[in-house]
C-alpha positions in Angstrom: 25.1 49.2 -74.9 25.5 45.7 -73.4 24.3 42.4 -74.8 21.6 40.6 -72.9 19.8 37.3 -73.4 16.1 36.3 -73.7 14.1 33.2 -74.6 12.3 33.4 -77.9 8.8 31.9 -78.5 10.3 28.5 -79.2 12.3 28.6 -75.9 15.6 29.1 -77.6 18.2 31.4 -75.9 18.9 34.5 -78.0 21.1 37.5 -77.7 19.4 41.0 -77.5 20.9 44.4 -77.5 20.1 46.8 -74.7 20.9 50.4 -75.1 22.0 52.7 -72.3 19.2 54.5 -70.5 18.1 57.9 -71.8 16.8 60.4 -69.4 14.5 62.0 -72.1 11.2 60.2 -71.3 9.0 62.6 -73.4 10.0 60.7 -76.6 9.5 57.1 -77.6 12.9 55.6 -77.3 13.9 52.1 -78.2 15.9 50.7 -75.3 16.3 47.1 -76.5 15.6 44.8 -79.4 15.7 41.2 -80.3 14.7 38.9 -83.2 11.0 39.3 -82.4 10.6 42.3 -80.2 11.5 45.9 -79.4 11.4 47.6 -76.0 10.1 51.1 -76.1 10.1 53.3 -73.0 10.5 50.1 -70.9 7.6 48.3 -72.5 8.2 45.2 -74.7 6.3 45.1 -78.1 6.2 42.2 -80.6 7.5 42.6 -84.1 6.4 43.5 -86.7 5.5 46.9 -85.3 5.1 50.5 -86.4 6.0 53.6 -84.6 5.2 57.2 -85.3 4.0 60.3 -83.6 3.2 60.2 -79.9 1.4 56.8 -80.0 3.0 53.7 -78.5 4.2 51.0 -81.0 1.3 49.2 -82.8 1.2 45.9 -84.7 2.2 46.3 -88.3 0.4 43.8 -90.6 3.5 43.1 -92.8 5.3 39.8 -93.0 8.3 40.8 -95.1 9.9 43.7 -97.0 8.9 41.9 -100.3 5.3 41.9 -99.2 5.0 45.6 -98.6 2.2 47.5 -100.3 1.4 51.2 -100.6 -1.4 50.6 -98.0 1.2 49.4 -95.5 3.3 52.5 -96.1 0.2 54.7 -95.7 -0.1 53.4 -92.2 3.3 54.9 -91.5 2.6 58.1 -93.4 -0.6 58.8 -91.3 1.6 60.2 -88.5 2.9 63.0 -90.7 6.6 62.2 -90.6 9.4 64.0 -92.3 11.3 60.7 -92.7 10.2 57.0 -92.8 12.5 54.2 -91.7 11.8 50.7 -92.8 13.6 47.9 -90.8 13.6 44.8 -93.0 14.7 42.3 -90.3 18.2 40.9 -90.1 19.1 41.4 -93.8 19.1 44.5 -96.0 16.4 44.6 -98.7 15.6 47.1 -101.3 12.1 48.4 -101.8 10.5 48.4 -105.2 11.0 51.8 -106.8 7.2 52.3 -106.9 7.0 52.0 -103.1 9.8 54.5 -102.7 8.1 56.8 -105.1 4.9 56.4 -103.1 6.6 57.8 -100.0 8.8 60.4 -101.7 6.0 62.0 -103.7 4.7 63.3 -100.4 8.0 65.1 -99.9 9.0 62.6 -97.2 12.4 60.9 -97.0 12.7 57.1 -96.7 15.6 55.0 -95.4 15.6 51.2 -95.7 17.9 49.2 -93.5 18.1 46.2 -91.2 15.8 46.3 -88.1 18.7 46.7 -85.6 20.0 49.6 -87.6 16.5 51.1 -87.9 16.2 50.9 -84.0 19.4 52.9 -83.6 18.5 55.3 -86.3 15.1 55.9 -84.7 16.7 56.9 -81.5 19.0 59.4 -83.2 16.3 61.0 -85.3 13.8 61.2 -82.3 16.5 62.7 -80.1 17.0 65.5 -82.7 13.3 66.4 -82.3 12.4 65.4 -85.8 9.1 63.7 -86.9 9.8 60.1 -87.9 7.8 57.0 -88.5 9.2 53.4 -88.6 8.0 50.1 -89.7 10.1 47.3 -88.1 10.0 43.7 -89.3 11.0 40.5 -87.6 13.0 37.9 -89.4 10.9 36.1 -92.0 9.5 32.8 -90.8 11.5 29.8 -92.2 
């Protein structure tokens, strides 16, 4: 993967990470990410976003990991995943135990990590042919 640059909404130059191209186009693969976007199958999508099933990324109405609710997680569970990934932005956060229990009581695993790590993990799990859902957050507004 090679670093690239982009201009954010405020016109500031930012670094992005672009992954090497994957010939498997039948899956949703994240090919790049930045502070406020992901690129999935060559289409750019704003963060926060959710991915799951065969649908393209959709907006996810969550502003921060601390603001997550069971209803937000239900949006991810609707795609019937075997694992849920939560990308918390640039810093690791821990979900409240009640939120983790909300997912795990369905027999579904949950991993919480930074959004860049979640993007990489998504690609690995999808390439294994497993059902995964992800909620990816942008950095919290200052």
